[in-house]
C-alpha positions in Angstrom: -7.1 21.3 -14.5 -5.5 24.8 -14.6 -4.7 26.1 -11.1 -2.5 29.1 -12.0 -3.1 32.0 -9.6 -4.8 29.8 -6.9 -3.4 29.2 -3.4 -3.7 25.7 -2.2 -3.0 24.4 1.3 -2.6 20.7 2.1 -3.1 19.4 5.6 -1.1 16.2 6.4 1.1 17.0 3.5 3.7 14.5 4.7 1.5 11.6 3.9 2.6 9.5 0.9 -0.7 10.2 -1.0 -1.1 13.8 0.0 2.5 14.8 -0.9 1.9 13.6 -4.5 -1.3 15.6 -4.8 0.5 18.7 -3.5 3.1 18.4 -6.2 0.5 17.7 -8.8 -1.3 20.9 -7.8 2.0 22.8 -8.0 2.8 21.5 -11.4 -0.7 22.7 -12.5 0.3 26.3 -11.5 -1.0 26.6 -8.0 0.9 28.2 -5.2 1.1 25.4 -2.7 1.7 25.2 1.0 1.4 22.3 3.4 1.7 21.3 7.0 2.1 18.2 9.1 2.7 17.2 12.7 6.3 16.4 12.1 9.0 16.5 9.5 9.7 13.4 7.4 11.1 12.3 4.0 8.1 13.7 2.1 8.1 17.1 3.8 11.8 17.5 3.2 11.4 16.5 -0.4 8.5 18.9 -0.9 10.5 21.8 0.7 13.4 21.0 -1.6 11.1 21.5 -4.6 10.0 24.9 -3.4 6.8 24.1 -1.6 6.1 26.1 1.6 6.2 23.5 4.4 5.2 24.2 8.0 5.6 21.8 10.8 2.7 21.7 13.2 -0.9 22.8 12.7 -2.1 26.4 13.1 -5.4 28.0 12.0 -3.3 30.8 10.5 -2.1 28.3 7.9 -5.4 28.5 6.1 -5.8 32.3 6.3 -4.5 33.1 2.8 -5.6 29.9 1.0 -8.2 29.7 -1.7 -8.5 25.9 -1.3 -7.7 23.6 1.6 -7.1 19.9 1.0 -7.6 17.4 3.9 -7.7 13.7 4.4 -10.2 11.6 6.2 -7.9 11.6 9.3 -8.6 15.4 9.7 -11.9 15.9 11.4 -14.3 18.7 10.3 -13.9 20.5 13.7 -10.1 20.7 13.4 -9.2 24.4 14.1 -7.3 24.7 10.9 -10.4 23.6 8.9 -12.7 25.8 10.9 -10.6 28.8 10.1 -10.8 28.1 6.4 -13.1 30.6 4.6 -12.5 29.3 1.1 -13.2 25.9 -0.6 -12.4 22.6 1.2 -11.8 19.4 -0.7 -11.0 15.9 0.4 -7.9 14.0 -0.7 -9.9 11.4 -2.6 -12.1 14.0 -4.3 -9.0 15.8 -5.6 -7.4 12.6 -6.8 -10.7 11.8 -8.7 -10.7 15.3 -10.3 -7.1 14.8 -11.5 -7.9 11.3 -12.8 -11.0 12.6 -14.7 -8.7 14.7 -16.9 -7.3 11.5 -18.5 -8.9 9.6 -21.4 -8.4 6.2 -19.7 -8.6 5.8 -16.0 -7.3 2.7 -14.2 -7.9 2.0 -10.5 -6.2 -0.6 -8.4 -8.0 -1.4 -5.1 -8.2 -4.2 -2.6 -7.3 -5.0 1.0 -3.7 -6.0 0.2 -1.2 -5.6 -2.6 -2.5 -2.6 -4.3 0.6 -0.5 -4.0 2.9 -3.2 -5.4 0.4 -4.0 -8.2 0.1 -0.3 -9.1 3.8 0.0 -9.4 4.2 -3.2 -11.3 1.5 -2.1 -13.7 3.3 1.2 -14.2 6.6 -0.5 -14.9 4.9 -2.9 -17.4 3.2 0.0 -19.3 6.5 2.0 -19.4 8.3 -1.0 -20.7 5.7 -1.5 -23.4 6.2 2.1 -24.6 2.9 3.4 -23.0 3.2 6.7 -21.1 1.1 6.5 -18.0 0.4 8.9 -15.2 1.1 7.0 -12.0 -0.1 7.6 -8.5 1.4 5.0 -6.1 0.8 4.6 -2.4 4.5 4.0 -1.6 8.0 5.2 -2.6 8.8 3.5 -6.0 12.4 3.4 -7.1 12.7 4.7 -10.6 10.2 7.5 -10.1 12.0 10.9 -9.9 9.2 12.2 -7.6 9.0 9.1 -5.4 5.5 7.9 -5.9 4.0 9.5 -9.0 4.8 10.6 -12.5 2.8 12.6 -15.1 2.4 11.1 -18.5 0.2 11.4 -21.6 -1.4 8.0 -21.5 -3.7 6.3 -19.0 -4.0 7.5 -15.4 -3.1 4.5 -13.2 -3.9 5.0 -9.6 -3.9 3.1 -6.4 -7.2 3.7 -4.7 -7.8 3.8 -1.0 -10.9 2.0 0.3 -10.4 3.0 3.9 -12.8 6.0 3.7 -14.9 5.0 0.7 -13.1 7.5 -1.6 -12.1 4.8 -4.0 -15.7 5.1 -5.3 -15.2 8.6 -6.6 -13.3 8.3 -9.9 -15.2 7.2 -13.0 -13.0 4.3 -14.0 -12.5 2.4 -17.3 -10.6 -0.4 -15.6 -11.2 -1.5 -12.0 -8.7 -4.0 -10.6 -9.1 -5.7 -7.2 -7.1 -8.7 -5.9 -8.8 -9.3 -2.6 -11.5 -8.1 -0.2 -11.2 -8.7 3.5 -12.7 -7.3 6.7 -10.7 -4.1 7.3 -11.5 -0.5 8.1 -14.5 -1.5 10.0 -14.4 1.8 12.0 -15.6 3.3 8.7 -17.8 0.6 7.3 -19.2 -1.0 10.4 -19.2 -4.6 9.2 -17.8 -6.8 6.4 -21.1 -6.8 4.5 -20.7 -3.0 4.1 -17.2 -3.5 2.8 -18.4 -6.0 0.3 -21.2 -3.7 -0.8 -18.7 -0.9 -1.4 -16.5 -3.1 -3.6 -19.6 -4.0 -5.6 -20.2 -0.3 -6.2 -16.6 0.0 -7.2 -16.9 -2.8 -9.8 -20.2 -1.6 -11.1 -19.0 1.9 -11.4 -16.8 1.3 -14.4 -17.8 3.0 -17.7 -20.2 1.2 -20.0 -17.3 -0.4 -22.0 -15.2 -0.7 -18.8 -13.5 -3.8 -17.4 -13.3 -5.5 -14.0 -10.0 -7.3 -13.3 -10.4 -9.5 -10.2 -8.5 -12.2 -8.4 -10.0 -15.7 -8.0 -7.7 -16.9 -5.1 -9.5 -14.6 -2.7 -13.2 -15.5 -1.8 -14.3 -11.9 -1.6 -12.8 -10.9 -5.0 -14.0 -14.2 -6.6 -17.6 -13.5 -5.4 -17.3 -10.0 -6.9 -16.1 -11.4 -10.2 -18.9 -14.0 -10.3 -21.6 -11.4 -9.6 -20.3 -8.8 -12.1 -22.4 -8.7 -15.3 -20.0 -6.5 -17.4 -16.7 -7.2 -19.1 -14.3 -8.9 -16.8 -11.0 -10.7 -16.6 -10.0 -13.0 -13.7 -6.5 -13.9 -12.5 -5.0 -16.1 -9.9 -3.0 -19.2 -9.1 -6.1 -21.4 -9.7 -6.3 -22.8 -13.2 -10.0 -21.7 -13.4 -8.7 -18.1 -13.7 -8.6 -16.5 -17.1 -4.9 -15.6 -16.5 -3.0 -18.1 -14.4 0.6 -19.5 -14.1 1.7 -23.1 -14.7 5.0 -24.6 -13.9 5.5 -22.0 -11.2 8.8 -22.1 -9.4 9.3 -19.7 -6.5 12.4 -19.0 -4.4 14.9 -16.5 -3.2 15.6 -15.1 -6.7 11.9 -14.5 -7.3 9.4 -16.6 -9.4 9.3 -18.1 -12.9 6.2 -19.3 -14.6 4.4 -19.9 -17.9 1.4 -17.7 -18.2 -1.8 -19.0 -19.7 -4.5 -16.5 -20.8 -7.9 -18.1 -21.6 -6.3 -21.3 -22.8 -3.5 -19.7 -24.8 0.1 -19.7 -23.7 1.8 -16.3 -23.4 5.3 -17.8 -22.7 7.6 -17.8 -19.7 7.8 -14.9 -17.4 10.2 -14.1 -14.5 9.4 -11.9 -11.6 12.4 -10.8 -9.5 10.3 -10.2 -6.4 10.0 -13.1 -4.0 6.8 -14.3 -2.4 3.8 -16.1 -3.9 1.7 -13.0 -3.0 3.8 -11.0 -5.5 3.1 -13.6 -8.2 -0.6 -12.7 -7.8 0.2 -9.0 -7.9 2.2 -9.5 -11.1 -0.7 -11.5 -12.7 -3.1 -8.6 -11.9 -0.7 -6.1 -13.5 0.0 -8.4 -16.5 -3.7 -8.9 -17.2 -4.5 -5.2 -16.9 -1.5 -4.2 -19.1 -2.6 -6.7 -21.8 -6.1 -5.3 -21.8 -4.7 -1.8 -22.2 -3.0 -3.0 -25.4 0.6 -3.6 -24.3 2.7 -6.0 -26.3 3.3 -9.3 -24.6 7.0 -9.5 -25.5 7.6 -6.0 -24.1 5.8 -7.1 -20.9 8.1 -10.1 -20.5 11.2 -7.9 -20.5 9.6 -5.3 -18.3 8.5 -7.8 -15.6 12.0 -9.4 -15.5 13.4 -6.0 -14.7 10.7 -4.9 -12.2 11.5 -3.5 -8.8 9.4 -3.5 -5.7 8.1 -0.6 -3.6 9.7 0.9 -0.5 8.8 -0.7 2.8 7.7 -4.0 1.1 10.4 -6.3 2.5 12.8 -3.5 1.8 16.3 -4.6 2.7 18.0 -1.9 4.8 21.3 -3.5 5.9 22.3 -5.7 8.9 21.8 -6.1 12.6 24.8 -8.0 13.7 24.8 -10.9 11.3 21.1 -10.8 10.6 19.7 -9.1 7.4 17.4 -6.2 8.4 14.2 -5.5 6.5 11.4 -2.9 6.8 7.9 -4.0 5.9 4.6 -2.1 5.7 2.4 -5.2 6.6 -0.3 -4.1 9.0 -3.1 -6.7 8.4 -2.9 -10.4 9.4 -2.9 -11.6 5.8 -0.1 -9.2 4.9 1.9 -10.2 8.0 1.6 -13.9 7.1 2.5 -13.3 3.4 5.6 -11.3 4.4 6.9 -13.9 6.8 6.2 -16.7 4.3 8.2 -14.8 1.7 11.1 -14.6 4.1 10.9 -18.3 4.7 11.5 -18.8 1.0 14.7 -16.9 1.1 16.3 -18.2 4.4 16.8 -21.4 6.3 17.6 -19.5 9.4 15.6 -18.1 12.2 13.3 -15.0 11.8 12.8 -12.3 14.3 9.8 -10.0 13.8 9.3 -6.6 15.6 5.7 -5.7 14.9 3.9 -2.5 15.6 0.1 -2.9 15.5 -1.7 -0.1 13.6 -5.0 1.2 14.9 -6.9 0.1 18.1 -9.9 -1.1 16.1 -7.8 -3.3 13.8 -6.0 -4.8 16.8 -9.3 -5.4 18.6 -11.0 -7.0 15.6 -8.0 -9.1 14.5 -6.0 -10.0 17.6 -6.2 -13.7 17.2 -5.5 -13.5 13.4 -2.4 -11.3 14.1 -1.2 -13.9 16.7 -1.7 -16.7 14.2 0.2 -14.8 11.5 3.1 -13.7 13.7 3.5 -17.2 15.1 5.0 -18.1 11.7 8.2 -16.4 12.9 10.6 -17.8 15.5 10.5 -14.8 17.8 8.1 -11.8 18.0 8.6 -8.5 19.7 5.3 -6.4 20.0 5.3 -2.7 20.1 2.6 -0.5 21.5 -0.3 0.2 19.1 0.3 3.1 16.7 -3.0 5.0 17.0 -2.9 7.1 13.7 -6.3 8.8 13.6 -7.9 6.9 16.5 -8.3 7.5 20.2 -7.4 4.7 22.6 -10.0 2.0 23.3 -10.1 0.8 26.9 -8.7 -2.7 27.2 -7.3 -2.8 23.7 -3.5 -3.0 23.6 -0.6 -5.1 22.2 -0.8 -7.5 25.1 -3.9 -9.0 23.4 -1.7 -10.4 20.7 1.2 -11.3 23.1 -1.1 -13.3 25.3 -2.7 -15.2 22.4 0.7 -16.2 21.1 1.8 -17.4 24.5 -1.4 -19.4 25.0 -1.5 -21.2 21.6 2.0 -21.1 20.2 4.3 -22.0 23.1 7.3 -22.6 20.9 7.3 -19.0 19.7 9.3 -16.6 21.8 7.2 -13.4 22.3 7.8 -10.3 24.3 6.5 -6.7 24.6 5.0 -4.3 24.4 7.9 -2.0 23.6 7.9 1.7 22.7 9.1 2.9 19.3 12.0 4.6 21.2 13.3 1.6 22.9 12.7 -1.0 20.2 16.0 -0.4 18.4 18.2 -1.2 21.4 15.9 -4.2 22.3 16.2 -5.6 18.8 20.0 -5.2 18.8 20.3 -7.1 22.0 18.1 -9.9 20.7 19.3 -10.2 17.1 22.2 -12.6 17.7 21.4 -16.1 16.3 18.8 -14.8 13.8 19.2 -14.8 10.1 16.6 -12.2 9.4 15.1 -9.3 11.4 12.1 -7.6 10.0 10.6 -4.4 11.5 7.0 -4.5 10.5 4.0 -2.2 10.6 2.4 0.9 9.0 3.3 3.4 11.7 6.6 5.0 12.8 8.4 1.7 13.2 10.0 2.3 9.8 11.9 5.3 11.3 13.2 3.0 14.1 14.3 0.4 11.5 16.2 3.1 9.6 17.9 4.3 12.8 18.9 0.7 13.4 20.3 0.4 9.9 22.3 3.6 10.2 23.9 2.3 13.4 25.3 -0.5 11.3 26.2 -4.1 12.0 
């Protein structure tokens, strides 16, 4: 896609996905500008690369643009969009257009794990001498531009199901590890979520492939119903690709991989947590189907790194190790805490910032059950993102459920994001691990806490 001479403006350019698209447009010759509500790591990085960044929104931003790019969080009646006289294109539509340029297109979707799986798959392909284009929904160490790279081989992209845009690319490989009830503000109910994933699986090319996890009921049902080419993965031995002799601990996981009855040998994954074994199996299976050499994959997996904000170790709070984690769904919260249990025998303190009023309303009891795996829980106020408040929905819904059903768990809150750092510092004594968890601005608070030092 040649964009030379065109002026492109990106709203919400500080978002991890939008920032990559802005750079992709610039590398294709466009003159790019972008705006966001506040400055952050992505806006600073973009400005350093010569992109015109403006903090705040203003209809004047769109005055000289030929094309305006927006995300689903930007409503059609936003003043900046209303002022636009040229072409407007959604974030997912632009990503699909970029993907369509590649000969082979690989999508990674699912309720959980897609960012880590996408980055693991990218590392495996690079280790096998394949030159992929990568679009990752998180900061990936080893990528000069943070969350993407341009290559000459397959286009491997994390795909976002939250607004249905994951259905736009015409894929050759569609991977999905799990399907749970999420983003119901868009879909309405779980049956509509399931229907969207069926369209995702059925939308692969005629010779395309579905790669699906059997450990999750939703993905397993999708795999069973799919009539085209398919490959299953999971911990269960009924999966086409599964591990045996799995040993998991603080140093990661080691297992022998079996593919349709044939042994592939022993693999080591340096990321801890059983959930990451599943992510690695999805990446391995996809890489093998793309023609990667198994021996090269063995070495690449052993040297793999994780993604930023996925149990990212930041430093210490007193004597406790401080982590930042992106988990914002009950299943992700439970998996992160379980992974920490594998690495420490001490007590775990979780500071959790719920993300979205609708998700909190729909999953309050499941959040309480997941968080109760920790020894102490500090709840922050809900991070609203794109949503307006819902009367009667707040963090106390989770606090009260923990107090009612898990009396041994110390729980407090809600705290604001401004006062959580001081509150955590006061409470951290006696804990081995502190994890600041959520998809909102709690990560900034965690980094402030880390900068303050032990």
